[in-house]
Biopython code that builds the backbone (N, CA, C, O; Angstrom):
import numpy as np
from Bio.PDB.StructureBuilder import StructureBuilder

atoms = [
    (1, "GLN", "N", (5.226, 10.207, -20.180)),
    (1, "GLN", "CA", (4.064, 10.946, -19.256)),
    (1, "GLN", "C", (3.921, 10.284, -17.815)),
    (1, "GLN", "O", (3.615, 9.094, -17.739)),
    (2, "VAL", "N", (4.125, 10.986, -16.761)),
    (2, "VAL", "CA", (4.299, 10.793, -15.390)),
    (2, "VAL", "C", (2.735, 10.727, -15.026)),
    (2, "VAL", "O", (1.889, 11.466, -15.529)),
    (3, "GLN", "N", (2.444, 9.572, -13.924)),
    (3, "GLN", "CA", (0.707, 9.734, -13.597)),
    (3, "GLN", "C", (1.094, 9.036, -12.087)),
    (3, "GLN", "O", (1.685, 8.006, -11.763)),
    (4, "LEU", "N", (0.456, 10.129, -11.355)),
    (4, "LEU", "CA", (0.597, 9.639, -9.864)),
    (4, "LEU", "C", (-1.114, 9.388, -9.420)),
    (4, "LEU", "O", (-2.077, 10.038, -9.826)),
    (5, "VAL", "N", (-1.110, 8.346, -8.558)),
    (5, "VAL", "CA", (-2.035, 8.023, -8.249)),
    (5, "VAL", "C", (-2.442, 7.890, -6.641)),
    (5, "VAL", "O", (-1.954, 6.967, -5.988)),
    (6, "GLU", "N", (-3.273, 8.759, -6.081)),
    (6, "GLU", "CA", (-3.700, 9.008, -4.819)),
    (6, "GLU", "C", (-4.548, 7.859, -4.547)),
    (6, "GLU", "O", (-5.370, 7.421, -5.353)),
    (7, "SER", "N", (-4.299, 7.320, -3.238)),
    (7, "SER", "CA", (-5.464, 6.881, -2.316)),
    (7, "SER", "C", (-5.620, 6.766, -1.160)),
    (7, "SER", "O", (-4.459, 6.644, -0.768)),
    (8, "GLY", "N", (-6.298, 6.711, -0.231)),
    (8, "GLY", "CA", (-6.490, 5.980, 1.226)),
    (8, "GLY", "C", (-7.431, 7.356, 1.780)),
    (8, "GLY", "O", (-7.775, 7.341, 2.962)),
    (9, "GLY", "N", (-7.770, 8.341, 1.052)),
    (9, "GLY", "CA", (-8.617, 9.354, 1.647)),
    (9, "GLY", "C", (-10.053, 8.687, 2.198)),
    (9, "GLY", "O", (-10.417, 7.518, 2.074)),
    (10, "GLY", "N", (-10.776, 9.835, 2.867)),
    (10, "GLY", "CA", (-12.147, 9.165, 3.158)),
    (10, "GLY", "C", (-12.591, 10.265, 4.688)),
    (10, "GLY", "O", (-12.063, 11.317, 5.050)),
    (11, "LEU", "N", (-13.619, 9.571, 5.236)),
    (11, "LEU", "CA", (-14.332, 10.466, 6.251)),
    (11, "LEU", "C", (-13.616, 9.465, 7.602)),
    (11, "LEU", "O", (-13.260, 8.289, 7.679)),
    (12, "VAL", "N", (-13.633, 10.495, 8.447)),
    (12, "VAL", "CA", (-12.829, 10.033, 9.553)),
    (12, "VAL", "C", (-13.399, 11.303, 10.808)),
    (12, "VAL", "O", (-13.536, 12.507, 10.591)),
    (13, "GLN", "N", (-13.653, 10.569, 12.117)),
    (13, "GLN", "CA", (-13.855, 11.521, 13.182)),
    (13, "GLN", "C", (-12.718, 12.024, 13.605)),
    (13, "GLN", "O", (-11.626, 11.480, 13.442)),
    (14, "ALA", "N", (-12.946, 13.280, 14.273)),
    (14, "ALA", "CA", (-11.651, 14.221, 14.412)),
    (14, "ALA", "C", (-10.843, 13.489, 15.676)),
    (14, "ALA", "O", (-11.576, 12.907, 16.475)),
    (15, "GLY", "N", (-9.432, 13.457, 15.935)),
    (15, "GLY", "CA", (-8.719, 12.779, 16.355)),
    (15, "GLY", "C", (-8.313, 11.386, 15.988)),
    (15, "GLY", "O", (-7.513, 10.700, 16.625)),
    (16, "GLY", "N", (-8.859, 11.085, 15.046)),
    (16, "GLY", "CA", (-8.330, 9.456, 14.000)),
    (16, "GLY", "C", (-7.329, 9.734, 13.012)),
    (16, "GLY", "O", (-6.701, 10.789, 12.913)),
    (17, "SER", "N", (-7.211, 8.617, 12.217)),
    (17, "SER", "CA", (-5.958, 8.794, 11.417)),
    (17, "SER", "C", (-6.166, 8.308, 10.189)),
    (17, "SER", "O", (-6.887, 7.311, 10.226)),
    (18, "LEU", "N", (-5.852, 8.588, 9.212)),
    (18, "LEU", "CA", (-5.546, 7.869, 8.059)),
    (18, "LEU", "C", (-4.477, 7.884, 7.567)),
    (18, "LEU", "O", (-3.629, 8.498, 8.214)),
    (19, "ARG", "N", (-4.059, 7.284, 6.334)),
    (19, "ARG", "CA", (-2.681, 6.883, 5.383)),
    (19, "ARG", "C", (-3.171, 7.197, 4.124)),
    (19, "ARG", "O", (-4.103, 6.550, 3.647)),
    (20, "LEU", "N", (-2.654, 8.108, 3.538)),
    (20, "LEU", "CA", (-2.844, 8.264, 1.926)),
    (20, "LEU", "C", (-1.477, 8.008, 1.322)),
    (20, "LEU", "O", (-0.430, 8.534, 1.698)),
    (21, "SER", "N", (-1.632, 7.058, 0.253)),
    (21, "SER", "CA", (-0.888, 6.721, -0.800)),
    (21, "SER", "C", (-0.659, 7.172, -1.999)),
    (21, "SER", "O", (-1.636, 7.319, -2.733)),
    (22, "CYS", "N", (0.595, 7.483, -2.469)),
    (22, "CYS", "CA", (0.539, 7.770, -3.956)),
    (22, "CYS", "C", (1.435, 6.768, -4.383)),
    (22, "CYS", "O", (2.473, 6.503, -3.777)),
    (23, "ALA", "N", (0.960, 6.060, -5.677)),
    (23, "ALA", "CA", (1.766, 5.456, -6.469)),
    (23, "ALA", "C", (2.082, 5.855, -7.791)),
    (23, "ALA", "O", (1.138, 6.182, -8.509)),
    (24, "ALA", "N", (3.426, 5.895, -8.323)),
    (24, "ALA", "CA", (4.112, 6.692, -9.522)),
    (24, "ALA", "C", (4.068, 5.706, -10.638)),
    (24, "ALA", "O", (3.887, 4.491, -10.555)),
    (25, "SER", "N", (4.240, 6.342, -11.558)),
    (25, "SER", "CA", (4.180, 5.337, -12.785)),
    (25, "SER", "C", (6.032, 5.194, -13.328)),
    (25, "SER", "O", (6.648, 4.361, -13.991)),
    (26, "ARG", "N", (6.355, 6.290, -12.733)),
    (26, "ARG", "CA", (7.845, 6.266, -12.858)),
    (26, "ARG", "C", (8.687, 5.900, -11.411)),
    (26, "ARG", "O", (8.119, 5.667, -10.344)),
    (27, "ARG", "N", (9.637, 5.901, -11.543)),
    (27, "ARG", "CA", (10.637, 5.466, -10.344)),
    (27, "ARG", "C", (10.674, 6.772, -9.408)),
    (27, "ARG", "O", (11.157, 7.844, -9.771)),
    (28, "ILE", "N", (10.169, 6.560, -8.311)),
    (28, "ILE", "CA", (10.257, 7.920, -7.190)),
    (28, "ILE", "C", (12.126, 8.301, -7.155)),
    (28, "ILE", "O", (12.610, 9.362, -7.550)),
    (29, "TRP", "N", (12.570, 7.638, -6.831)),
    (29, "TRP", "CA", (14.003, 8.227, -7.037)),
    (29, "TRP", "C", (14.542, 8.913, -8.121)),
    (29, "TRP", "O", (15.719, 9.266, -8.196)),
    (30, "ASN", "N", (13.230, 9.204, -9.404)),
    (30, "ASN", "CA", (13.923, 10.183, -10.277)),
    (30, "ASN", "C", (13.512, 11.357, -9.749)),
    (30, "ASN", "O", (14.271, 12.267, -10.082)),
    (31, "PHE", "N", (12.635, 11.698, -9.074)),
    (31, "PHE", "CA", (12.320, 12.818, -8.657)),
    (31, "PHE", "C", (13.107, 13.522, -7.655)),
    (31, "PHE", "O", (13.523, 12.885, -6.687)),
    (32, "ASN", "N", (13.350, 14.714, -7.770)),
    (32, "ASN", "CA", (13.968, 15.702, -6.529)),
    (32, "ASN", "C", (13.313, 15.665, -5.438)),
    (32, "ASN", "O", (13.732, 15.290, -4.343)),
    (33, "THR", "N", (11.938, 16.175, -5.793)),
    (33, "THR", "CA", (11.080, 16.277, -4.380)),
    (33, "THR", "C", (10.034, 15.798, -4.673)),
    (33, "THR", "O", (9.635, 16.138, -5.787)),
    (34, "VAL", "N", (9.064, 14.772, -3.827)),
    (34, "VAL", "CA", (7.706, 14.469, -3.849)),
    (34, "VAL", "C", (6.926, 14.851, -2.506)),
    (34, "VAL", "O", (7.547, 15.108, -1.475)),
    (35, "GLY", "N", (5.738, 14.872, -2.566)),
    (35, "GLY", "CA", (5.038, 15.462, -1.395)),
    (35, "GLY", "C", (3.467, 15.718, -1.922)),
    (35, "GLY", "O", (2.842, 15.606, -2.977)),
    (36, "TRP", "N", (3.190, 16.169, -0.407)),
    (36, "TRP", "CA", (1.436, 16.300, -0.191)),
    (36, "TRP", "C", (1.308, 17.818, -0.351)),
    (36, "TRP", "O", (2.129, 18.668, -0.007)),
    (37, "TYR", "N", (0.056, 18.001, -0.973)),
    (37, "TYR", "CA", (-0.499, 19.421, -0.953)),
    (37, "TYR", "C", (-1.762, 19.104, -0.910)),
    (37, "TYR", "O", (-2.217, 18.018, -1.268)),
    (38, "ARG", "N", (-2.655, 20.422, -0.286)),
    (38, "ARG", "CA", (-3.896, 20.163, -0.137)),
    (38, "ARG", "C", (-4.494, 21.318, -0.485)),
    (38, "ARG", "O", (-3.851, 22.367, -0.529)),
    (39, "GLN", "N", (-6.276, 21.230, -0.878)),
    (39, "GLN", "CA", (-6.966, 22.311, -1.281)),
    (39, "GLN", "C", (-8.315, 22.242, -0.839)),
    (39, "GLN", "O", (-8.953, 21.189, -0.868)),
    (40, "VAL", "N", (-8.831, 23.454, -0.382)),
    (40, "VAL", "CA", (-9.970, 23.747, -0.024)),
    (40, "VAL", "C", (-10.962, 24.391, -0.812)),
    (40, "VAL", "O", (-10.550, 25.485, -1.198)),
    (41, "SER", "N", (-12.033, 24.146, -1.172)),
    (41, "SER", "CA", (-12.653, 24.857, -2.206)),
    (41, "SER", "C", (-12.217, 25.590, -3.092)),
    (41, "SER", "O", (-11.699, 24.914, -3.981)),
    (42, "ASP", "N", (-12.166, 26.939, -3.327)),
    (42, "ASP", "CA", (-11.449, 27.719, -4.153)),
    (42, "ASP", "C", (-10.285, 28.256, -3.478)),
    (42, "ASP", "O", (-9.854, 29.285, -3.999)),
    (43, "LYS", "N", (-9.601, 27.796, -2.361)),
    (43, "LYS", "CA", (-8.694, 28.778, -1.510)),
    (43, "LYS", "C", (-7.329, 27.815, -2.555)),
    (43, "LYS", "O", (-7.386, 26.759, -3.186)),
    (44, "GLN", "N", (-6.346, 28.690, -2.342)),
    (44, "GLN", "CA", (-5.086, 28.344, -2.619)),
    (44, "GLN", "C", (-4.588, 26.871, -2.543)),
    (44, "GLN", "O", (-4.897, 26.285, -1.505)),
    (45, "ARG", "N", (-4.023, 26.320, -3.268)),
    (45, "ARG", "CA", (-3.616, 24.567, -3.165)),
    (45, "ARG", "C", (-2.106, 25.181, -2.056)),
    (45, "ARG", "O", (-1.237, 25.992, -2.377)),
    (46, "GLU", "N", (-2.265, 24.434, -0.747)),
    (46, "GLU", "CA", (-1.069, 24.498, 0.193)),
    (46, "GLU", "C", (-0.228, 23.437, 0.393)),
    (46, "GLU", "O", (-0.553, 22.307, 0.031)),
    (47, "LEU", "N", (1.030, 23.718, 1.037)),
    (47, "LEU", "CA", (2.037, 22.699, 0.960)),
    (47, "LEU", "C", (1.543, 22.009, 2.490)),
    (47, "LEU", "O", (1.283, 22.696, 3.478)),
    (48, "VAL", "N", (1.486, 20.660, 2.447)),
    (48, "VAL", "CA", (1.064, 19.854, 3.483)),
    (48, "VAL", "C", (2.777, 19.516, 4.040)),
    (48, "VAL", "O", (3.335, 20.009, 5.020)),
    (49, "ALA", "N", (3.342, 18.511, 3.040)),
    (49, "ALA", "CA", (4.522, 17.806, 3.369)),
    (49, "ALA", "C", (5.305, 17.653, 2.275)),
    (49, "ALA", "O", (4.649, 17.338, 1.282)),
    (50, "VAL", "N", (6.697, 17.784, 2.061)),
    (50, "VAL", "CA", (7.366, 17.264, 1.111)),
    (50, "VAL", "C", (8.681, 16.499, 1.370)),
    (50, "VAL", "O", (8.906, 16.375, 2.574)),
    (51, "ILE", "N", (9.463, 16.040, 0.683)),
    (51, "ILE", "CA", (10.692, 15.123, 1.127)),
    (51, "ILE", "C", (11.601, 15.483, 0.077)),
    (51, "ILE", "O", (11.027, 15.251, -0.987)),
    (52, "THR", "N", (12.531, 15.853, -0.083)),
    (52, "THR", "CA", (13.536, 15.947, -0.718)),
    (52, "THR", "C", (14.889, 15.217, -0.461)),
    (52, "THR", "O", (15.474, 15.194, 0.622)),
    (53, "GLY", "N", (15.295, 14.627, -1.611)),
    (53, "GLY", "CA", (16.099, 13.158, -1.711)),
    (53, "GLY", "C", (15.569, 12.126, -0.810)),
    (53, "GLY", "O", (14.390, 11.782, -0.720)),
    (54, "PRO", "N", (16.761, 11.586, -0.030)),
    (54, "PRO", "CA", (16.162, 10.388, 0.659)),
    (54, "PRO", "C", (15.096, 10.633, 2.327)),
    (54, "PRO", "O", (14.208, 9.945, 2.831)),
    (55, "PHE", "N", (15.832, 12.095, 2.794)),
    (55, "PHE", "CA", (15.210, 12.086, 4.219)),
    (55, "PHE", "C", (15.106, 13.557, 4.354)),
    (55, "PHE", "O", (14.792, 13.707, 5.534)),
    (56, "VAL", "N", (15.196, 14.770, 3.785)),
    (56, "VAL", "CA", (14.978, 15.939, 4.101)),
    (56, "VAL", "C", (13.532, 16.407, 4.329)),
    (56, "VAL", "O", (13.144, 17.094, 3.384)),
    (57, "THR", "N", (12.898, 16.292, 5.001)),
    (57, "THR", "CA", (11.287, 16.679, 5.251)),
    (57, "THR", "C", (11.227, 18.018, 5.486)),
    (57, "THR", "O", (11.998, 18.667, 6.192)),
    (58, "ASN", "N", (9.960, 18.548, 4.661)),
    (58, "ASN", "CA", (9.342, 20.002, 5.180)),
    (58, "ASN", "C", (8.230, 19.869, 5.824)),
    (58, "ASN", "O", (7.556, 18.992, 5.283)),
    (59, "TYR", "N", (7.706, 20.334, 6.744)),
    (59, "TYR", "CA", (6.072, 20.271, 6.843)),
    (59, "TYR", "C", (5.358, 21.593, 7.031)),
    (59, "TYR", "O", (6.020, 22.576, 7.364)),
    (60, "ALA", "N", (4.044, 21.684, 6.840)),
    (60, "ALA", "CA", (3.377, 22.787, 7.209)),
    (60, "ALA", "C", (3.616, 22.829, 9.001)),
    (60, "ALA", "O", (3.950, 21.895, 9.730)),
    (61, "ASP", "N", (3.320, 24.218, 9.359)),
    (61, "ASP", "CA", (3.290, 24.063, 10.992)),
    (61, "ASP", "C", (1.911, 23.684, 11.259)),
    (61, "ASP", "O", (1.587, 23.353, 12.399)),
    (62, "ALA", "N", (1.232, 23.700, 10.487)),
    (62, "ALA", "CA", (-0.601, 23.097, 11.130)),
    (62, "ALA", "C", (-0.731, 22.023, 11.121)),
    (62, "ALA", "O", (-1.762, 21.495, 11.539)),
    (63, "VAL", "N", (0.648, 21.115, 10.462)),
    (63, "VAL", "CA", (0.707, 19.784, 10.644)),
    (63, "VAL", "C", (1.680, 19.241, 11.239)),
    (63, "VAL", "O", (1.574, 18.044, 11.506)),
    (64, "LYS", "N", (2.846, 19.932, 11.597)),
    (64, "LYS", "CA", (3.801, 19.280, 12.413)),
    (64, "LYS", "C", (3.457, 18.547, 13.678)),
    (64, "LYS", "O", (2.710, 18.973, 14.559)),
    (65, "GLY", "N", (4.115, 17.348, 13.666)),
    (65, "GLY", "CA", (3.633, 16.200, 14.899)),
    (65, "GLY", "C", (2.653, 15.646, 14.756)),
    (65, "GLY", "O", (2.076, 15.050, 15.666)),
    (66, "ARG", "N", (2.354, 15.706, 13.876)),
    (66, "ARG", "CA", (0.841, 14.870, 13.687)),
    (66, "ARG", "C", (0.953, 14.154, 12.372)),
    (66, "ARG", "O", (0.711, 12.947, 12.340)),
    (67, "PHE", "N", (1.269, 14.739, 11.388)),
    (67, "PHE", "CA", (1.191, 13.936, 10.188)),
    (67, "PHE", "C", (2.903, 13.535, 9.554)),
    (67, "PHE", "O", (3.735, 14.431, 9.700)),
    (68, "THR", "N", (3.232, 12.598, 9.074)),
    (68, "THR", "CA", (4.700, 12.110, 8.644)),
    (68, "THR", "C", (4.514, 11.350, 7.202)),
    (68, "THR", "O", (3.805, 10.423, 6.808)),
    (69, "ILE", "N", (5.767, 12.431, 6.454)),
    (69, "ILE", "CA", (5.840, 11.644, 5.144)),
    (69, "ILE", "C", (6.931, 10.780, 4.925)),
    (69, "ILE", "O", (7.832, 10.636, 5.751)),
    (70, "SER", "N", (6.880, 10.181, 3.807)),
    (70, "SER", "CA", (7.786, 8.850, 3.872)),
    (70, "SER", "C", (7.818, 8.371, 2.181)),
    (70, "SER", "O", (6.806, 8.305, 1.483)),
    (71, "ARG", "N", (9.012, 8.105, 1.784)),
    (71, "ARG", "CA", (8.831, 7.504, 0.388)),
    (71, "ARG", "C", (9.533, 6.203, 0.370)),
    (71, "ARG", "O", (10.505, 5.888, 1.056)),
    (72, "ASP", "N", (8.879, 5.456, -0.553)),
    (72, "ASP", "CA", (9.518, 3.944, -0.644)),
    (72, "ASP", "C", (9.795, 3.760, -2.267)),
    (72, "ASP", "O", (9.011, 3.459, -3.167)),
    (73, "ASN", "N", (11.304, 4.075, -2.295)),
    (73, "ASN", "CA", (11.830, 4.079, -3.758)),
    (73, "ASN", "C", (11.617, 2.748, -4.270)),
    (73, "ASN", "O", (11.151, 2.686, -5.407)),
    (74, "ALA", "N", (11.869, 1.642, -3.650)),
    (74, "ALA", "CA", (11.295, 0.014, -3.949)),
    (74, "ALA", "C", (9.975, -0.117, -4.479)),
    (74, "ALA", "O", (9.806, -1.021, -5.298)),
    (75, "LYS", "N", (8.938, 0.660, -4.151)),
    (75, "LYS", "CA", (7.353, 0.390, -4.340)),
    (75, "LYS", "C", (7.097, 1.501, -5.201)),
    (75, "LYS", "O", (6.111, 1.397, -5.930)),
    (76, "ASN", "N", (7.980, 2.845, -5.284)),
    (76, "ASN", "CA", (7.680, 3.943, -5.925)),
    (76, "ASN", "C", (6.476, 4.611, -5.764)),
    (76, "ASN", "O", (5.745, 5.135, -6.604)),
    (77, "ALA", "N", (6.344, 4.484, -4.172)),
    (77, "ALA", "CA", (5.283, 5.177, -3.437)),
    (77, "ALA", "C", (5.711, 6.668, -2.439)),
    (77, "ALA", "O", (6.820, 6.982, -2.006)),
    (78, "VAL", "N", (4.900, 7.111, -2.349)),
    (78, "VAL", "CA", (5.165, 8.266, -1.006)),
    (78, "VAL", "C", (3.903, 8.098, -0.636)),
    (78, "VAL", "O", (2.885, 8.183, -1.323)),
    (79, "THR", "N", (4.095, 7.720, 1.104)),
    (79, "THR", "CA", (2.992, 8.007, 2.095)),
    (79, "THR", "C", (3.004, 9.227, 2.725)),
    (79, "THR", "O", (3.950, 10.015, 2.727)),
    (80, "LEU", "N", (1.838, 9.383, 3.312)),
    (80, "LEU", "CA", (1.652, 10.764, 4.428)),
    (80, "LEU", "C", (0.584, 9.840, 5.348)),
    (80, "LEU", "O", (-0.498, 9.469, 4.892)),
    (81, "GLN", "N", (0.984, 9.567, 6.527)),
    (81, "GLN", "CA", (0.606, 9.174, 7.798)),
    (81, "GLN", "C", (0.042, 10.325, 8.629)),
    (81, "GLN", "O", (0.843, 11.098, 9.155)),
    (82, "MET", "N", (-1.119, 10.481, 8.772)),
    (82, "MET", "CA", (-2.076, 11.635, 9.320)),
    (82, "MET", "C", (-2.663, 11.132, 10.587)),
    (82, "MET", "O", (-3.563, 10.294, 10.541)),
    (83, "ASN", "N", (-2.238, 11.563, 11.655)),
    (83, "ASN", "CA", (-2.688, 11.379, 12.994)),
    (83, "ASN", "C", (-3.416, 12.701, 13.508)),
    (83, "ASN", "O", (-3.331, 13.850, 13.074)),
    (84, "SER", "N", (-4.270, 12.106, 14.724)),
    (84, "SER", "CA", (-4.906, 13.647, 15.419)),
    (84, "SER", "C", (-5.521, 14.494, 14.686)),
    (84, "SER", "O", (-5.592, 15.710, 14.866)),
    (85, "LEU", "N", (-6.252, 13.494, 13.342)),
    (85, "LEU", "CA", (-6.838, 14.757, 12.679)),
    (85, "LEU", "C", (-7.873, 15.457, 13.062)),
    (85, "LEU", "O", (-8.718, 14.925, 13.782)),
    (86, "LYS", "N", (-8.009, 16.885, 12.621)),
    (86, "LYS", "CA", (-8.812, 17.729, 12.934)),
    (86, "LYS", "C", (-9.854, 18.143, 11.780)),
    (86, "LYS", "O", (-9.541, 18.071, 10.592)),
    (87, "PRO", "N", (-10.935, 18.518, 12.154)),
    (87, "PRO", "CA", (-12.063, 19.424, 10.961)),
    (87, "PRO", "C", (-11.008, 20.006, 9.823)),
    (87, "PRO", "O", (-10.842, 19.688, 8.645)),
    (88, "GLU", "N", (-10.285, 21.114, 10.773)),
    (88, "GLU", "CA", (-9.613, 22.094, 9.704)),
    (88, "GLU", "C", (-8.891, 21.255, 8.714)),
    (88, "GLU", "O", (-8.774, 21.836, 7.635)),
    (89, "ASP", "N", (-8.372, 20.066, 8.750)),
    (89, "ASP", "CA", (-7.515, 19.074, 7.991)),
    (89, "ASP", "C", (-8.552, 18.666, 6.753)),
    (89, "ASP", "O", (-8.009, 17.991, 5.877)),
    (90, "THR", "N", (-9.588, 18.889, 6.599)),
    (90, "THR", "CA", (-10.561, 18.765, 5.656)),
    (90, "THR", "C", (-10.480, 19.101, 4.151)),
    (90, "THR", "O", (-11.313, 19.890, 3.704)),
    (91, "ALA", "N", (-9.693, 18.654, 3.459)),
    (91, "ALA", "CA", (-9.576, 19.283, 1.867)),
    (91, "ALA", "C", (-9.496, 17.884, 1.071)),
    (91, "ALA", "O", (-9.755, 16.781, 1.553)),
    (92, "VAL", "N", (-9.091, 18.154, -0.227)),
    (92, "VAL", "CA", (-8.782, 17.403, -1.366)),
    (92, "VAL", "C", (-7.170, 17.242, -1.263)),
    (92, "VAL", "O", (-6.605, 18.259, -1.666)),
    (93, "TYR", "N", (-6.253, 16.182, -0.809)),
    (93, "TYR", "CA", (-4.938, 16.044, -0.882)),
    (93, "TYR", "C", (-4.519, 15.682, -1.899)),
    (93, "TYR", "O", (-5.018, 14.662, -2.374)),
    (94, "TYR", "N", (-3.356, 16.426, -2.690)),
    (94, "TYR", "CA", (-2.556, 15.971, -3.951)),
    (94, "TYR", "C", (-1.330, 15.604, -3.827)),
    (94, "TYR", "O", (-0.581, 16.249, -3.093)),
    (95, "CYS", "N", (-0.825, 14.346, -4.616)),
    (95, "CYS", "CA", (0.160, 14.016, -4.715)),
    (95, "CYS", "C", (1.242, 14.956, -5.671)),
    (95, "CYS", "O", (0.923, 15.495, -6.731)),
    (96, "ASN", "N", (2.302, 15.004, -5.169)),
    (96, "ASN", "CA", (2.963, 16.191, -6.444)),
    (96, "ASN", "C", (4.432, 15.180, -6.566)),
    (96, "ASN", "O", (4.773, 14.343, -5.731)),
    (97, "ALA", "N", (5.032, 15.464, -7.614)),
    (97, "ALA", "CA", (6.723, 15.157, -7.975)),
    (97, "ALA", "C", (6.913, 16.086, -8.672)),
    (97, "ALA", "O", (6.155, 16.783, -9.347)),
    (98, "LYS", "N", (8.721, 16.099, -8.376)),
    (98, "LYS", "CA", (9.074, 17.433, -9.338)),
    (98, "LYS", "C", (10.476, 16.744, -9.588)),
    (98, "LYS", "O", (11.095, 16.065, -8.768)),
    (99, "ASN", "N", (10.866, 17.061, -10.920)),
    (99, "ASN", "CA", (12.185, 16.739, -11.187)),
    (99, "ASN", "C", (12.801, 17.890, -12.011)),
    (99, "ASN", "O", (12.198, 18.963, -11.983)),
    (100, "ASP", "N", (13.949, 17.792, -12.754)),
    (100, "ASP", "CA", (14.183, 18.615, -13.916)),
    (100, "ASP", "C", (13.226, 18.626, -15.117)),
    (100, "ASP", "O", (13.264, 19.492, -15.991)),
    (101, "ARG", "N", (12.489, 17.749, -15.096)),
    (101, "ARG", "CA", (11.879, 17.497, -16.323)),
    (101, "ARG", "C", (10.638, 18.176, -16.230)),
    (101, "ARG", "O", (10.371, 18.796, -17.260)),
    (102, "GLY", "N", (9.491, 18.287, -15.001)),
    (102, "GLY", "CA", (8.450, 18.724, -15.144)),
    (102, "GLY", "C", (8.060, 18.805, -13.480)),
    (102, "GLY", "O", (8.761, 18.327, -12.588)),
    (103, "ASP", "N", (6.802, 19.511, -13.290)),
    (103, "ASP", "CA", (5.972, 19.018, -12.154)),
    (103, "ASP", "C", (4.915, 18.511, -12.308)),
    (103, "ASP", "O", (4.100, 18.890, -13.150)),
    (104, "TYR", "N", (4.696, 17.261, -11.266)),
    (104, "TYR", "CA", (3.574, 16.254, -11.623)),
    (104, "TYR", "C", (2.564, 16.222, -10.623)),
    (104, "TYR", "O", (2.847, 16.279, -9.427)),
    (105, "TRP", "N", (1.202, 16.121, -11.124)),
    (105, "TRP", "CA", (0.133, 16.063, -9.838)),
    (105, "TRP", "C", (-0.895, 15.300, -10.140)),
    (105, "TRP", "O", (-1.612, 15.394, -11.136)),
    (106, "GLY", "N", (-0.987, 14.322, -9.020)),
    (106, "GLY", "CA", (-2.293, 13.322, -9.155)),
    (106, "GLY", "C", (-3.700, 14.278, -9.028)),
    (106, "GLY", "O", (-3.718, 15.472, -8.728)),
    (107, "GLN", "N", (-4.813, 13.459, -9.327)),
    (107, "GLN", "CA", (-6.154, 13.884, -9.181)),
    (107, "GLN", "C", (-6.444, 14.222, -7.684)),
    (107, "GLN", "O", (-6.974, 15.330, -7.596)),
    (108, "GLY", "N", (-6.327, 13.831, -6.918)),
    (108, "GLY", "CA", (-6.753, 14.150, -5.612)),
    (108, "GLY", "C", (-7.506, 13.028, -5.119)),
    (108, "GLY", "O", (-8.142, 12.203, -5.775)),
    (109, "THR", "N", (-7.283, 13.144, -3.369)),
    (109, "THR", "CA", (-8.113, 12.528, -2.587)),
    (109, "THR", "C", (-8.697, 13.193, -1.744)),
    (109, "THR", "O", (-8.144, 13.959, -0.954)),
    (110, "GLN", "N", (-10.023, 12.944, -1.829)),
    (110, "GLN", "CA", (-10.566, 13.627, -0.398)),
    (110, "GLN", "C", (-10.541, 13.395, 0.947)),
    (110, "GLN", "O", (-10.477, 12.203, 1.251)),
    (111, "VAL", "N", (-10.574, 14.209, 1.872)),
    (111, "VAL", "CA", (-10.277, 14.001, 3.243)),
    (111, "VAL", "C", (-11.344, 14.371, 3.941)),
    (111, "VAL", "O", (-11.707, 15.433, 3.435)),
    (112, "THR", "N", (-12.113, 14.067, 4.896)),
    (112, "THR", "CA", (-13.153, 14.728, 5.431)),
    (112, "THR", "C", (-13.162, 14.525, 7.057)),
    (112, "THR", "O", (-13.483, 13.434, 7.528)),
    (113, "VAL", "N", (-12.902, 15.307, 7.648)),
    (113, "VAL", "CA", (-12.745, 15.211, 9.200)),
    (113, "VAL", "C", (-14.001, 15.361, 9.683)),
    (113, "VAL", "O", (-14.546, 16.102, 8.866)),
    (114, "SER", "N", (-14.904, 15.048, 10.671)),
    (114, "SER", "CA", (-15.744, 15.280, 11.261)),
    (114, "SER", "C", (-15.833, 15.905, 12.720)),
    (114, "SER", "O", (-15.150, 15.199, 13.462)),
    (115, "SER", "N", (-16.178, 16.533, 13.135)),
    (115, "SER", "CA", (-15.759, 16.843, 14.474)),
    (115, "SER", "C", (-17.124, 16.092, 15.638)),
    (115, "SER", "O", (-17.026, 16.208, 16.860)),
]
sb = StructureBuilder()
sb.init_structure("model")
sb.init_model(0)
sb.init_chain("A")
sb.init_seg("    ")
for serial, (resi, resn, name, xyz) in enumerate(atoms, 1):
    if name == "N":
        sb.init_residue(resn, " ", resi, " ")
    sb.init_atom(name, np.array(xyz, "f"), 0.0, 1.0, " ", f" {name:<3s}", serial, name[0])
structure = sb.get_structure()
């Protein structure tokens, strides 16, 4: 069983920064793709940023230039640096990891950006 545990969420003013971390119970290099998604209320969960392999990244248009995803294989962790936060970034953020054996999710961490 793979466990992903997010941390780093919280309340921040618009224009501020937060750094989300995701700790995995298995080695991160076992996963082809790791990333972050977010969900607002009952809306569909949406991709924020993913990293495939060691270096290939993909970002949602809404966060390009503001968010940076990185993976640390030595620490079995994935981080999301979020800068210039906007109220519309408010959501529950979920860590995700995929490999040939499955698709795994964390429990989520709340990010609230006040105007």
